[in-house]
C-alpha positions as CSV (number, residue, x, y, z in Angstrom):
1,M,7.8,2.7,2.5
2,R,5.5,3.4,5.2
3,W,5.2,6.5,7.1
4,K,3.3,7.0,10.4
5,L,2.5,10.6,10.1
6,V,0.4,11.2,13.1
7,K,-0.7,8.7,15.9
8,W,-3.8,7.6,13.9
9,F,-2.9,7.7,10.3
10,E,-0.2,5.8,8.3
11,L,0.9,6.4,4.7
12,L,2.2,3.8,2.3
13,G,4.2,4.4,-0.9
14,Q,5.8,1.7,-3.1
15,A,7.4,1.4,-6.7
16,N,8.1,-1.8,-8.4
17,W,10.4,-2.3,-11.4
18,V,10.6,-5.7,-13.2
19,D,12.9,-6.5,-16.1
20,Y,12.1,-10.1,-17.5
21,G,14.8,-9.6,-20.2
22,G,14.6,-11.2,-23.6
23,D,11.6,-10.1,-25.8
24,F,9.7,-8.7,-22.9
25,E,9.8,-5.1,-21.7
26,S,10.4,-3.7,-18.5
27,D,7.4,-2.7,-16.4
28,T,7.2,-0.2,-13.6
29,T,4.2,0.1,-11.2
30,F,3.4,2.7,-8.2
31,E,1.3,2.2,-5.3
32,A,0.1,4.8,-2.8
33,G,-2.4,4.3,0.2
34,G,-3.3,5.4,3.6
35,T,-4.6,3.7,6.7
36,F,-6.7,5.1,9.6
37,L,-5.8,3.3,12.9
38,F,-7.9,2.8,15.9
39,L,-7.6,1.2,19.5
40,K,-3.9,1.8,19.9
41,D,-3.0,0.5,16.3
42,K,-5.2,-2.7,16.9
43,I,-7.8,-1.8,14.2
44,G,-7.3,-0.2,10.7
45,V,-9.2,0.9,7.7
46,G,-7.6,2.0,4.6
47,A,-7.4,2.3,0.7
48,R,-4.7,1.8,-1.8
49,F,-4.4,2.6,-5.4
50,E,-1.9,0.9,-8.0
51,T,-1.0,2.2,-11.3
52,G,0.8,0.3,-14.1
53,D,-0.5,-2.0,-16.8
54,S,-4.0,-1.9,-15.2
55,D,-5.1,0.5,-12.5
56,T,-6.3,-1.1,-9.3
57,A,-8.0,0.4,-6.2
58,R,-8.4,-1.5,-3.0
59,A,-10.4,-0.9,0.3
60,Y,-9.4,-3.0,3.4
61,F,-9.7,-3.7,7.1
62,R,-7.0,-4.9,9.2
63,W,-6.7,-6.1,12.6
64,N,-3.9,-7.1,15.2
65,F,-4.5,-9.6,18.1
66,G,-1.0,-9.1,19.5
67,R,-0.1,-6.9,22.4
């Protein structure tokens, strides 16, 4: 889910559950992140953290060429 808390900040939250069946165990991962937006949402800078079998942190830059 994404929430735009204020005009220039967006929050992201996500949960994933996988059940492979058979001999495999089910697995659940959680992800949280935030994005700061600039120039009327055309440019964004953010970070995300995912926890599960292996913890992962990401930083990213995004842009939108649309209207």
